[in-house]
mmCIF entry with sequence, helices, sheets and N, C-alpha, C, O atoms, coordinates in Angstrom:
data_MODEL
# 
_entry.id   MODEL 
# 
_entity.id                         1 
_entity.type                       polymer 
_entity.pdbx_number_of_molecules   1 
# 
_entity_poly.entity_id                      1 
_entity_poly.type                           'polypeptide(L)' 
_entity_poly.nstd_linkage                   no 
_entity_poly.nstd_monomer                   no 
_entity_poly.pdbx_seq_one_letter_code       MIEGNWQSQGMVILEFEDREHFERWYNSPEYQGILPLHLQATSGRLLLIKLDN 
_entity_poly.pdbx_seq_one_letter_code_can   MIEGNWQSQGMVILEFEDREHFERWYNSPEYQGILPLHLQATSGRLLLIKLDN 
_entity_poly.pdbx_strand_id                 A 
# 
loop_
_entity_poly_seq.entity_id 
_entity_poly_seq.num 
_entity_poly_seq.mon_id 
_entity_poly_seq.hetero 
1 1  MET n 
1 2  ILE n 
1 3  GLU n 
1 4  GLY n 
1 5  ASN n 
1 6  TRP n 
1 7  GLN n 
1 8  SER n 
1 9  GLN n 
1 10 GLY n 
1 11 MET n 
1 12 VAL n 
1 13 ILE n 
1 14 LEU n 
1 15 GLU n 
1 16 PHE n 
1 17 GLU n 
1 18 ASP n 
1 19 ARG n 
1 20 GLU n 
1 21 HIS n 
1 22 PHE n 
1 23 GLU n 
1 24 ARG n 
1 25 TRP n 
1 26 TYR n 
1 27 ASN n 
1 28 SER n 
1 29 PRO n 
1 30 GLU n 
1 31 TYR n 
1 32 GLN n 
1 33 GLY n 
1 34 ILE n 
1 35 LEU n 
1 36 PRO n 
1 37 LEU n 
1 38 HIS n 
1 39 LEU n 
1 40 GLN n 
1 41 ALA n 
1 42 THR n 
1 43 SER n 
1 44 GLY n 
1 45 ARG n 
1 46 LEU n 
1 47 LEU n 
1 48 LEU n 
1 49 ILE n 
1 50 LYS n 
1 51 LEU n 
1 52 ASP n 
1 53 ASN n 
# 
_struct_asym.id          A 
_struct_asym.entity_id   1 
# 
loop_
_struct_conf.conf_type_id 
_struct_conf.id 
_struct_conf.pdbx_PDB_helix_id 
_struct_conf.beg_label_comp_id 
_struct_conf.beg_label_asym_id 
_struct_conf.beg_label_seq_id 
_struct_conf.pdbx_beg_PDB_ins_code 
_struct_conf.end_label_comp_id 
_struct_conf.end_label_asym_id 
_struct_conf.end_label_seq_id 
_struct_conf.pdbx_end_PDB_ins_code 
_struct_conf.beg_auth_comp_id 
_struct_conf.beg_auth_asym_id 
_struct_conf.beg_auth_seq_id 
_struct_conf.end_auth_comp_id 
_struct_conf.end_auth_asym_id 
_struct_conf.end_auth_seq_id 
_struct_conf.pdbx_PDB_helix_class 
_struct_conf.details 
_struct_conf.pdbx_PDB_helix_length 
HELX_P HELX_P1 AA1 ARG A 19 ? TYR A 26 ? ARG A 19 TYR A 26 1 ? 8  
HELX_P HELX_P2 AA2 PRO A 29 ? ALA A 41 ? PRO A 29 ALA A 41 1 ? 13 
# 
_struct_conf_type.id          HELX_P 
_struct_conf_type.criteria    ? 
_struct_conf_type.reference   ? 
# 
loop_
_atom_site.group_PDB 
_atom_site.id 
_atom_site.type_symbol 
_atom_site.label_atom_id 
_atom_site.label_alt_id 
_atom_site.label_comp_id 
_atom_site.label_asym_id 
_atom_site.label_entity_id 
_atom_site.label_seq_id 
_atom_site.pdbx_PDB_ins_code 
_atom_site.Cartn_x 
_atom_site.Cartn_y 
_atom_site.Cartn_z 
_atom_site.occupancy 
_atom_site.B_iso_or_equiv 
_atom_site.pdbx_formal_charge 
_atom_site.auth_seq_id 
_atom_site.auth_comp_id 
_atom_site.auth_asym_id 
_atom_site.auth_atom_id 
_atom_site.pdbx_PDB_model_num 
ATOM 1   N N  . MET A 1 1  ? 54.541 40.183 -48.498 1.00 0.00 ? 1  MET A N  1 
ATOM 2   C CA . MET A 1 1  ? 55.208 41.465 -48.649 1.00 0.00 ? 1  MET A CA 1 
ATOM 3   C C  . MET A 1 1  ? 56.226 41.587 -47.536 1.00 0.00 ? 1  MET A C  1 
ATOM 4   O O  . MET A 1 1  ? 55.868 41.575 -46.358 1.00 0.00 ? 1  MET A O  1 
ATOM 5   N N  . ILE A 1 2  ? 57.449 41.702 -47.885 1.00 0.00 ? 2  ILE A N  1 
ATOM 6   C CA . ILE A 1 2  ? 58.510 41.796 -46.894 1.00 0.00 ? 2  ILE A CA 1 
ATOM 7   C C  . ILE A 1 2  ? 58.756 43.248 -46.509 1.00 0.00 ? 2  ILE A C  1 
ATOM 8   O O  . ILE A 1 2  ? 58.915 43.564 -45.330 1.00 0.00 ? 2  ILE A O  1 
ATOM 9   N N  . GLU A 1 3  ? 58.787 44.127 -47.501 1.00 0.00 ? 3  GLU A N  1 
ATOM 10  C CA . GLU A 1 3  ? 59.004 45.549 -47.241 1.00 0.00 ? 3  GLU A CA 1 
ATOM 11  C C  . GLU A 1 3  ? 57.998 46.365 -48.035 1.00 0.00 ? 3  GLU A C  1 
ATOM 12  O O  . GLU A 1 3  ? 57.468 45.898 -49.043 1.00 0.00 ? 3  GLU A O  1 
ATOM 13  N N  . GLY A 1 4  ? 57.742 47.563 -47.587 1.00 0.00 ? 4  GLY A N  1 
ATOM 14  C CA . GLY A 1 4  ? 56.833 48.437 -48.301 1.00 0.00 ? 4  GLY A CA 1 
ATOM 15  C C  . GLY A 1 4  ? 55.395 48.225 -47.902 1.00 0.00 ? 4  GLY A C  1 
ATOM 16  O O  . GLY A 1 4  ? 55.096 47.624 -46.870 1.00 0.00 ? 4  GLY A O  1 
ATOM 17  N N  . ASN A 1 5  ? 54.518 48.726 -48.732 1.00 0.00 ? 5  ASN A N  1 
ATOM 18  C CA . ASN A 1 5  ? 53.098 48.675 -48.425 1.00 0.00 ? 5  ASN A CA 1 
ATOM 19  C C  . ASN A 1 5  ? 52.339 48.205 -49.654 1.00 0.00 ? 5  ASN A C  1 
ATOM 20  O O  . ASN A 1 5  ? 52.346 48.884 -50.681 1.00 0.00 ? 5  ASN A O  1 
ATOM 21  N N  . TRP A 1 6  ? 51.702 47.084 -49.567 1.00 0.00 ? 6  TRP A N  1 
ATOM 22  C CA . TRP A 1 6  ? 50.888 46.568 -50.645 1.00 0.00 ? 6  TRP A CA 1 
ATOM 23  C C  . TRP A 1 6  ? 49.555 46.169 -50.043 1.00 0.00 ? 6  TRP A C  1 
ATOM 24  O O  . TRP A 1 6  ? 49.434 45.120 -49.410 1.00 0.00 ? 6  TRP A O  1 
ATOM 25  N N  . GLN A 1 7  ? 48.569 47.005 -50.245 1.00 0.00 ? 7  GLN A N  1 
ATOM 26  C CA . GLN A 1 7  ? 47.239 46.733 -49.719 1.00 0.00 ? 7  GLN A CA 1 
ATOM 27  C C  . GLN A 1 7  ? 46.446 46.020 -50.802 1.00 0.00 ? 7  GLN A C  1 
ATOM 28  O O  . GLN A 1 7  ? 46.065 46.630 -51.800 1.00 0.00 ? 7  GLN A O  1 
ATOM 29  N N  . SER A 1 8  ? 46.204 44.764 -50.612 1.00 0.00 ? 8  SER A N  1 
ATOM 30  C CA . SER A 1 8  ? 45.508 43.964 -51.605 1.00 0.00 ? 8  SER A CA 1 
ATOM 31  C C  . SER A 1 8  ? 44.421 43.142 -50.938 1.00 0.00 ? 8  SER A C  1 
ATOM 32  O O  . SER A 1 8  ? 44.602 42.617 -49.840 1.00 0.00 ? 8  SER A O  1 
ATOM 33  N N  . GLN A 1 9  ? 43.299 43.040 -51.613 1.00 0.00 ? 9  GLN A N  1 
ATOM 34  C CA . GLN A 1 9  ? 42.212 42.214 -51.100 1.00 0.00 ? 9  GLN A CA 1 
ATOM 35  C C  . GLN A 1 9  ? 42.158 40.878 -51.821 1.00 0.00 ? 9  GLN A C  1 
ATOM 36  O O  . GLN A 1 9  ? 41.314 40.036 -51.513 1.00 0.00 ? 9  GLN A O  1 
ATOM 37  N N  . GLY A 1 10 ? 43.041 40.683 -52.765 1.00 0.00 ? 10 GLY A N  1 
ATOM 38  C CA . GLY A 1 10 ? 43.061 39.425 -53.495 1.00 0.00 ? 10 GLY A CA 1 
ATOM 39  C C  . GLY A 1 10 ? 44.201 39.407 -54.486 1.00 0.00 ? 10 GLY A C  1 
ATOM 40  O O  . GLY A 1 10 ? 44.850 40.423 -54.739 1.00 0.00 ? 10 GLY A O  1 
ATOM 41  N N  . MET A 1 11 ? 44.431 38.234 -55.041 1.00 0.00 ? 11 MET A N  1 
ATOM 42  C CA . MET A 1 11 ? 45.518 38.096 -55.987 1.00 0.00 ? 11 MET A CA 1 
ATOM 43  C C  . MET A 1 11 ? 45.183 36.965 -56.952 1.00 0.00 ? 11 MET A C  1 
ATOM 44  O O  . MET A 1 11 ? 44.623 35.940 -56.561 1.00 0.00 ? 11 MET A O  1 
ATOM 45  N N  . VAL A 1 12 ? 45.531 37.166 -58.203 1.00 0.00 ? 12 VAL A N  1 
ATOM 46  C CA . VAL A 1 12 ? 45.403 36.131 -59.221 1.00 0.00 ? 12 VAL A CA 1 
ATOM 47  C C  . VAL A 1 12 ? 46.793 35.907 -59.785 1.00 0.00 ? 12 VAL A C  1 
ATOM 48  O O  . VAL A 1 12 ? 47.482 36.860 -60.151 1.00 0.00 ? 12 VAL A O  1 
ATOM 49  N N  . ILE A 1 13 ? 47.206 34.649 -59.856 1.00 0.00 ? 13 ILE A N  1 
ATOM 50  C CA . ILE A 1 13 ? 48.524 34.321 -60.393 1.00 0.00 ? 13 ILE A CA 1 
ATOM 51  C C  . ILE A 1 13 ? 48.329 33.479 -61.653 1.00 0.00 ? 13 ILE A C  1 
ATOM 52  O O  . ILE A 1 13 ? 47.664 32.443 -61.627 1.00 0.00 ? 13 ILE A O  1 
ATOM 53  N N  . LEU A 1 14 ? 48.912 33.935 -62.741 1.00 0.00 ? 14 LEU A N  1 
ATOM 54  C CA . LEU A 1 14 ? 48.920 33.194 -63.992 1.00 0.00 ? 14 LEU A CA 1 
ATOM 55  C C  . LEU A 1 14 ? 50.361 32.836 -64.309 1.00 0.00 ? 14 LEU A C  1 
ATOM 56  O O  . LEU A 1 14 ? 51.262 33.648 -64.100 1.00 0.00 ? 14 LEU A O  1 
ATOM 57  N N  . GLU A 1 15 ? 50.586 31.642 -64.805 1.00 0.00 ? 15 GLU A N  1 
ATOM 58  C CA . GLU A 1 15 ? 51.944 31.208 -65.133 1.00 0.00 ? 15 GLU A CA 1 
ATOM 59  C C  . GLU A 1 15 ? 52.023 30.951 -66.633 1.00 0.00 ? 15 GLU A C  1 
ATOM 60  O O  . GLU A 1 15 ? 51.150 30.306 -67.214 1.00 0.00 ? 15 GLU A O  1 
ATOM 61  N N  . PHE A 1 16 ? 53.079 31.464 -67.243 1.00 0.00 ? 16 PHE A N  1 
ATOM 62  C CA . PHE A 1 16 ? 53.315 31.289 -68.672 1.00 0.00 ? 16 PHE A CA 1 
ATOM 63  C C  . PHE A 1 16 ? 54.691 30.683 -68.873 1.00 0.00 ? 16 PHE A C  1 
ATOM 64  O O  . PHE A 1 16 ? 55.599 30.874 -68.064 1.00 0.00 ? 16 PHE A O  1 
ATOM 65  N N  . GLU A 1 17 ? 54.823 29.955 -69.957 1.00 0.00 ? 17 GLU A N  1 
ATOM 66  C CA . GLU A 1 17 ? 56.095 29.299 -70.256 1.00 0.00 ? 17 GLU A CA 1 
ATOM 67  C C  . GLU A 1 17 ? 57.229 30.312 -70.414 1.00 0.00 ? 17 GLU A C  1 
ATOM 68  O O  . GLU A 1 17 ? 58.346 30.076 -69.954 1.00 0.00 ? 17 GLU A O  1 
ATOM 69  N N  . ASP A 1 18 ? 56.940 31.430 -71.061 1.00 0.00 ? 18 ASP A N  1 
ATOM 70  C CA . ASP A 1 18 ? 57.933 32.481 -71.256 1.00 0.00 ? 18 ASP A CA 1 
ATOM 71  C C  . ASP A 1 18 ? 57.213 33.774 -71.630 1.00 0.00 ? 18 ASP A C  1 
ATOM 72  O O  . ASP A 1 18 ? 55.986 33.806 -71.724 1.00 0.00 ? 18 ASP A O  1 
ATOM 73  N N  . ARG A 1 19 ? 57.983 34.833 -71.841 1.00 0.00 ? 19 ARG A N  1 
ATOM 74  C CA . ARG A 1 19 ? 57.380 36.139 -72.142 1.00 0.00 ? 19 ARG A CA 1 
ATOM 75  C C  . ARG A 1 19 ? 56.597 36.107 -73.451 1.00 0.00 ? 19 ARG A C  1 
ATOM 76  O O  . ARG A 1 19 ? 55.560 36.758 -73.578 1.00 0.00 ? 19 ARG A O  1 
ATOM 77  N N  . GLU A 1 20 ? 57.088 35.362 -74.403 1.00 0.00 ? 20 GLU A N  1 
ATOM 78  C CA . GLU A 1 20 ? 56.388 35.261 -75.690 1.00 0.00 ? 20 GLU A CA 1 
ATOM 79  C C  . GLU A 1 20 ? 54.979 34.704 -75.501 1.00 0.00 ? 20 GLU A C  1 
ATOM 80  O O  . GLU A 1 20 ? 54.030 35.207 -76.103 1.00 0.00 ? 20 GLU A O  1 
ATOM 81  N N  . HIS A 1 21 ? 54.835 33.675 -74.674 1.00 0.00 ? 21 HIS A N  1 
ATOM 82  C CA . HIS A 1 21 ? 53.516 33.107 -74.404 1.00 0.00 ? 21 HIS A CA 1 
ATOM 83  C C  . HIS A 1 21 ? 52.626 34.108 -73.664 1.00 0.00 ? 21 HIS A C  1 
ATOM 84  O O  . HIS A 1 21 ? 51.431 34.206 -73.942 1.00 0.00 ? 21 HIS A O  1 
ATOM 85  N N  . PHE A 1 22 ? 53.210 34.844 -72.726 1.00 0.00 ? 22 PHE A N  1 
ATOM 86  C CA . PHE A 1 22 ? 52.443 35.876 -72.029 1.00 0.00 ? 22 PHE A CA 1 
ATOM 87  C C  . PHE A 1 22 ? 51.938 36.917 -73.016 1.00 0.00 ? 22 PHE A C  1 
ATOM 88  O O  . PHE A 1 22 ? 50.755 37.257 -73.018 1.00 0.00 ? 22 PHE A O  1 
ATOM 89  N N  . GLU A 1 23 ? 52.844 37.427 -73.862 1.00 0.00 ? 23 GLU A N  1 
ATOM 90  C CA . GLU A 1 23 ? 52.456 38.464 -74.809 1.00 0.00 ? 23 GLU A CA 1 
ATOM 91  C C  . GLU A 1 23 ? 51.418 37.958 -75.800 1.00 0.00 ? 23 GLU A C  1 
ATOM 92  O O  . GLU A 1 23 ? 50.523 38.711 -76.186 1.00 0.00 ? 23 GLU A O  1 
ATOM 93  N N  . ARG A 1 24 ? 51.516 36.716 -76.214 1.00 0.00 ? 24 ARG A N  1 
ATOM 94  C CA . ARG A 1 24 ? 50.517 36.135 -77.111 1.00 0.00 ? 24 ARG A CA 1 
ATOM 95  C C  . ARG A 1 24 ? 49.145 36.121 -76.428 1.00 0.00 ? 24 ARG A C  1 
ATOM 96  O O  . ARG A 1 24 ? 48.135 36.455 -77.047 1.00 0.00 ? 24 ARG A O  1 
ATOM 97  N N  . TRP A 1 25 ? 49.118 35.728 -75.132 1.00 0.00 ? 25 TRP A N  1 
ATOM 98  C CA . TRP A 1 25 ? 47.854 35.726 -74.394 1.00 0.00 ? 25 TRP A CA 1 
ATOM 99  C C  . TRP A 1 25 ? 47.336 37.149 -74.211 1.00 0.00 ? 25 TRP A C  1 
ATOM 100 O O  . TRP A 1 25 ? 46.170 37.426 -74.491 1.00 0.00 ? 25 TRP A O  1 
ATOM 101 N N  . TYR A 1 26 ? 48.198 38.051 -73.743 1.00 0.00 ? 26 TYR A N  1 
ATOM 102 C CA . TYR A 1 26 ? 47.767 39.409 -73.426 1.00 0.00 ? 26 TYR A CA 1 
ATOM 103 C C  . TYR A 1 26 ? 47.237 40.131 -74.663 1.00 0.00 ? 26 TYR A C  1 
ATOM 104 O O  . TYR A 1 26 ? 46.251 40.862 -74.583 1.00 0.00 ? 26 TYR A O  1 
ATOM 105 N N  . ASN A 1 27 ? 47.883 39.929 -75.790 1.00 0.00 ? 27 ASN A N  1 
ATOM 106 C CA . ASN A 1 27 ? 47.500 40.608 -77.030 1.00 0.00 ? 27 ASN A CA 1 
ATOM 107 C C  . ASN A 1 27 ? 46.463 39.842 -77.841 1.00 0.00 ? 27 ASN A C  1 
ATOM 108 O O  . ASN A 1 27 ? 46.096 40.277 -78.932 1.00 0.00 ? 27 ASN A O  1 
ATOM 109 N N  . SER A 1 28 ? 45.990 38.723 -77.336 1.00 0.00 ? 28 SER A N  1 
ATOM 110 C CA . SER A 1 28 ? 45.019 37.923 -78.079 1.00 0.00 ? 28 SER A CA 1 
ATOM 111 C C  . SER A 1 28 ? 43.700 38.681 -78.225 1.00 0.00 ? 28 SER A C  1 
ATOM 112 O O  . SER A 1 28 ? 43.335 39.468 -77.352 1.00 0.00 ? 28 SER A O  1 
ATOM 113 N N  . PRO A 1 29 ? 42.992 38.446 -79.315 1.00 0.00 ? 29 PRO A N  1 
ATOM 114 C CA . PRO A 1 29 ? 41.682 39.095 -79.494 1.00 0.00 ? 29 PRO A CA 1 
ATOM 115 C C  . PRO A 1 29 ? 40.716 38.759 -78.353 1.00 0.00 ? 29 PRO A C  1 
ATOM 116 O O  . PRO A 1 29 ? 39.885 39.588 -77.983 1.00 0.00 ? 29 PRO A O  1 
ATOM 117 N N  . GLU A 1 30 ? 40.820 37.558 -77.801 1.00 0.00 ? 30 GLU A N  1 
ATOM 118 C CA . GLU A 1 30 ? 39.924 37.163 -76.711 1.00 0.00 ? 30 GLU A CA 1 
ATOM 119 C C  . GLU A 1 30 ? 40.163 38.017 -75.466 1.00 0.00 ? 30 GLU A C  1 
ATOM 120 O O  . GLU A 1 30 ? 39.214 38.531 -74.874 1.00 0.00 ? 30 GLU A O  1 
ATOM 121 N N  . TYR A 1 31 ? 41.430 38.169 -75.068 1.00 0.00 ? 31 TYR A N  1 
ATOM 122 C CA . TYR A 1 31 ? 41.699 38.964 -73.866 1.00 0.00 ? 31 TYR A CA 1 
ATOM 123 C C  . TYR A 1 31 ? 41.468 40.442 -74.135 1.00 0.00 ? 31 TYR A C  1 
ATOM 124 O O  . TYR A 1 31 ? 40.892 41.139 -73.299 1.00 0.00 ? 31 TYR A O  1 
ATOM 125 N N  . GLN A 1 32 ? 41.905 40.928 -75.283 1.00 0.00 ? 32 GLN A N  1 
ATOM 126 C CA . GLN A 1 32 ? 41.705 42.340 -75.599 1.00 0.00 ? 32 GLN A CA 1 
ATOM 127 C C  . GLN A 1 32 ? 40.220 42.685 -75.657 1.00 0.00 ? 32 GLN A C  1 
ATOM 128 O O  . GLN A 1 32 ? 39.832 43.822 -75.386 1.00 0.00 ? 32 GLN A O  1 
ATOM 129 N N  . GLY A 1 33 ? 39.385 41.700 -76.011 1.00 0.00 ? 33 GLY A N  1 
ATOM 130 C CA . GLY A 1 33 ? 37.944 41.922 -76.045 1.00 0.00 ? 33 GLY A CA 1 
ATOM 131 C C  . GLY A 1 33 ? 37.337 42.149 -74.674 1.00 0.00 ? 33 GLY A C  1 
ATOM 132 O O  . GLY A 1 33 ? 36.369 42.900 -74.545 1.00 0.00 ? 33 GLY A O  1 
ATOM 133 N N  . ILE A 1 34 ? 37.887 41.514 -73.648 1.00 0.00 ? 34 ILE A N  1 
ATOM 134 C CA . ILE A 1 34 ? 37.347 41.688 -72.290 1.00 0.00 ? 34 ILE A CA 1 
ATOM 135 C C  . ILE A 1 34 ? 38.143 42.688 -71.456 1.00 0.00 ? 34 ILE A C  1 
ATOM 136 O O  . ILE A 1 34 ? 37.698 43.082 -70.379 1.00 0.00 ? 34 ILE A O  1 
ATOM 137 N N  . LEU A 1 35 ? 39.306 43.101 -71.935 1.00 0.00 ? 35 LEU A N  1 
ATOM 138 C CA . LEU A 1 35 ? 40.154 44.016 -71.166 1.00 0.00 ? 35 LEU A CA 1 
ATOM 139 C C  . LEU A 1 35 ? 39.439 45.303 -70.772 1.00 0.00 ? 35 LEU A C  1 
ATOM 140 O O  . LEU A 1 35 ? 39.574 45.722 -69.622 1.00 0.00 ? 35 LEU A O  1 
ATOM 141 N N  . PRO A 1 36 ? 38.680 45.962 -71.665 1.00 0.00 ? 36 PRO A N  1 
ATOM 142 C CA . PRO A 1 36 ? 37.977 47.177 -71.222 1.00 0.00 ? 36 PRO A CA 1 
ATOM 143 C C  . PRO A 1 36 ? 37.028 46.922 -70.054 1.00 0.00 ? 36 PRO A C  1 
ATOM 144 O O  . PRO A 1 36 ? 36.913 47.759 -69.159 1.00 0.00 ? 36 PRO A O  1 
ATOM 145 N N  . LEU A 1 37 ? 36.353 45.783 -70.053 1.00 0.00 ? 37 LEU A N  1 
ATOM 146 C CA . LEU A 1 37 ? 35.464 45.449 -68.931 1.00 0.00 ? 37 LEU A CA 1 
ATOM 147 C C  . LEU A 1 37 ? 36.265 45.243 -67.652 1.00 0.00 ? 37 LEU A C  1 
ATOM 148 O O  . LEU A 1 37 ? 35.863 45.696 -66.581 1.00 0.00 ? 37 LEU A O  1 
ATOM 149 N N  . HIS A 1 38 ? 37.385 44.567 -67.767 1.00 0.00 ? 38 HIS A N  1 
ATOM 150 C CA . HIS A 1 38 ? 38.267 44.332 -66.619 1.00 0.00 ? 38 HIS A CA 1 
ATOM 151 C C  . HIS A 1 38 ? 38.723 45.667 -66.036 1.00 0.00 ? 38 HIS A C  1 
ATOM 152 O O  . HIS A 1 38 ? 38.668 45.868 -64.823 1.00 0.00 ? 38 HIS A O  1 
ATOM 153 N N  . LEU A 1 39 ? 39.170 46.573 -66.891 1.00 0.00 ? 39 LEU A N  1 
ATOM 154 C CA . LEU A 1 39 ? 39.686 47.860 -66.415 1.00 0.00 ? 39 LEU A CA 1 
ATOM 155 C C  . LEU A 1 39 ? 38.591 48.729 -65.797 1.00 0.00 ? 39 LEU A C  1 
ATOM 156 O O  . LEU A 1 39 ? 38.862 49.496 -64.873 1.00 0.00 ? 39 LEU A O  1 
ATOM 157 N N  . GLN A 1 40 ? 37.359 48.619 -66.295 1.00 0.00 ? 40 GLN A N  1 
ATOM 158 C CA . GLN A 1 40 ? 36.251 49.386 -65.720 1.00 0.00 ? 40 GLN A CA 1 
ATOM 159 C C  . GLN A 1 40 ? 35.804 48.817 -64.378 1.00 0.00 ? 40 GLN A C  1 
ATOM 160 O O  . GLN A 1 40 ? 35.375 49.563 -63.498 1.00 0.00 ? 40 GLN A O  1 
ATOM 161 N N  . ALA A 1 41 ? 35.902 47.508 -64.222 1.00 0.00 ? 41 ALA A N  1 
ATOM 162 C CA . ALA A 1 41 ? 35.354 46.848 -63.039 1.00 0.00 ? 41 ALA A CA 1 
ATOM 163 C C  . ALA A 1 41 ? 36.338 46.726 -61.889 1.00 0.00 ? 41 ALA A C  1 
ATOM 164 O O  . ALA A 1 41 ? 35.932 46.493 -60.751 1.00 0.00 ? 41 ALA A O  1 
ATOM 165 N N  . THR A 1 42 ? 37.624 46.879 -62.169 1.00 0.00 ? 42 THR A N  1 
ATOM 166 C CA . THR A 1 42 ? 38.620 46.649 -61.131 1.00 0.00 ? 42 THR A CA 1 
ATOM 167 C C  . THR A 1 42 ? 39.666 47.749 -61.134 1.00 0.00 ? 42 THR A C  1 
ATOM 168 O O  . THR A 1 42 ? 39.800 48.506 -62.095 1.00 0.00 ? 42 THR A O  1 
ATOM 169 N N  . SER A 1 43 ? 40.390 47.817 -60.055 1.00 0.00 ? 43 SER A N  1 
ATOM 170 C CA . SER A 1 43 ? 41.605 48.632 -60.005 1.00 0.00 ? 43 SER A CA 1 
ATOM 171 C C  . SER A 1 43 ? 42.682 47.726 -59.427 1.00 0.00 ? 43 SER A C  1 
ATOM 172 O O  . SER A 1 43 ? 42.427 46.955 -58.501 1.00 0.00 ? 43 SER A O  1 
ATOM 173 N N  . GLY A 1 44 ? 43.830 47.819 -59.953 1.00 0.00 ? 44 GLY A N  1 
ATOM 174 C CA . GLY A 1 44 ? 44.883 46.943 -59.461 1.00 0.00 ? 44 GLY A CA 1 
ATOM 175 C C  . GLY A 1 44 ? 46.155 47.119 -60.253 1.00 0.00 ? 44 GLY A C  1 
ATOM 176 O O  . GLY A 1 44 ? 46.334 48.098 -60.977 1.00 0.00 ? 44 GLY A O  1 
ATOM 177 N N  . ARG A 1 45 ? 47.030 46.156 -60.099 1.00 0.00 ? 45 ARG A N  1 
ATOM 178 C CA . ARG A 1 45 ? 48.333 46.191 -60.749 1.00 0.00 ? 45 ARG A CA 1 
ATOM 179 C C  . ARG A 1 45 ? 48.551 44.881 -61.481 1.00 0.00 ? 45 ARG A C  1 
ATOM 180 O O  . ARG A 1 45 ? 48.079 43.823 -61.065 1.00 0.00 ? 45 ARG A O  1 
ATOM 181 N N  . LEU A 1 46 ? 49.272 44.981 -62.570 1.00 0.00 ? 46 LEU A N  1 
ATOM 182 C CA . LEU A 1 46 ? 49.674 43.797 -63.306 1.00 0.00 ? 46 LEU A CA 1 
ATOM 183 C C  . LEU A 1 46 ? 51.188 43.713 -63.214 1.00 0.00 ? 46 LEU A C  1 
ATOM 184 O O  . LEU A 1 46 ? 51.894 44.629 -63.635 1.00 0.00 ? 46 LEU A O  1 
ATOM 185 N N  . LEU A 1 47 ? 51.679 42.625 -62.667 1.00 0.00 ? 47 LEU A N  1 
ATOM 186 C CA . LEU A 1 47 ? 53.110 42.421 -62.524 1.00 0.00 ? 47 LEU A CA 1 
ATOM 187 C C  . LEU A 1 47 ? 53.539 41.274 -63.411 1.00 0.00 ? 47 LEU A C  1 
ATOM 188 O O  . LEU A 1 47 ? 52.860 40.249 -63.477 1.00 0.00 ? 47 LEU A O  1 
ATOM 189 N N  . LEU A 1 48 ? 54.650 41.435 -64.089 1.00 0.00 ? 48 LEU A N  1 
ATOM 190 C CA . LEU A 1 48 ? 55.251 40.356 -64.851 1.00 0.00 ? 48 LEU A CA 1 
ATOM 191 C C  . LEU A 1 48 ? 56.561 40.035 -64.161 1.00 0.00 ? 48 LEU A C  1 
ATOM 192 O O  . LEU A 1 48 ? 57.464 40.869 -64.096 1.00 0.00 ? 48 LEU A O  1 
ATOM 193 N N  . ILE A 1 49 ? 56.657 38.829 -63.650 1.00 0.00 ? 49 ILE A N  1 
ATOM 194 C CA . ILE A 1 49 ? 57.830 38.418 -62.873 1.00 0.00 ? 49 ILE A CA 1 
ATOM 195 C C  . ILE A 1 49 ? 58.492 37.272 -63.589 1.00 0.00 ? 49 ILE A C  1 
ATOM 196 O O  . ILE A 1 49 ? 57.848 36.271 -63.905 1.00 0.00 ? 49 ILE A O  1 
ATOM 197 N N  . LYS A 1 50 ? 59.781 37.410 -63.849 1.00 0.00 ? 50 LYS A N  1 
ATOM 198 C CA . LYS A 1 50 ? 60.543 36.346 -64.495 1.00 0.00 ? 50 LYS A CA 1 
ATOM 199 C C  . LYS A 1 50 ? 61.306 35.568 -63.427 1.00 0.00 ? 50 LYS A C  1 
ATOM 200 O O  . LYS A 1 50 ? 62.076 36.130 -62.648 1.00 0.00 ? 50 LYS A O  1 
ATOM 201 N N  . LEU A 1 51 ? 61.071 34.282 -63.418 1.00 0.00 ? 51 LEU A N  1 
ATOM 202 C CA . LEU A 1 51 ? 61.783 33.412 -62.479 1.00 0.00 ? 51 LEU A CA 1 
ATOM 203 C C  . LEU A 1 51 ? 62.856 32.659 -63.236 1.00 0.00 ? 51 LEU A C  1 
ATOM 204 O O  . LEU A 1 51 ? 62.566 32.033 -64.255 1.00 0.00 ? 51 LEU A O  1 
ATOM 205 N N  . ASP A 1 52 ? 64.072 32.707 -62.766 1.00 0.00 ? 52 ASP A N  1 
ATOM 206 C CA . ASP A 1 52 ? 65.148 31.931 -63.375 1.00 0.00 ? 52 ASP A CA 1 
ATOM 207 C C  . ASP A 1 52 ? 65.122 30.525 -62.813 1.00 0.00 ? 52 ASP A C  1 
ATOM 208 O O  . ASP A 1 52 ? 65.029 30.326 -61.602 1.00 0.00 ? 52 ASP A O  1 
ATOM 209 N N  . ASN A 1 53 ? 65.204 29.564 -63.700 1.00 0.00 ? 53 ASN A N  1 
ATOM 210 C CA . ASN A 1 53 ? 65.207 28.158 -63.251 1.00 0.00 ? 53 ASN A CA 1 
ATOM 211 C C  . ASN A 1 53 ? 66.589 27.708 -62.909 1.00 0.00 ? 53 ASN A C  1 
ATOM 212 O O  . ASN A 1 53 ? 66.784 26.558 -62.515 1.00 0.00 ? 53 ASN A O  1 
# 
C-alpha cells in the first residue's frame, strides 16, 4: 500500500486469463454454492484488477 489505509490480515490472489474467465468462475454454480458461506465467515473486499500486457 503506497497511499491510504488498507488494514488487512491476509490476501488471496487469483489470476484469470481475462474478464470473461473471471465472470465464468464467479458465476459458476460451484462458487455461487459456497459464496453465502464465504460471506458469512469473512469480511473483506473483492478487487478486480486488469493488467495491460
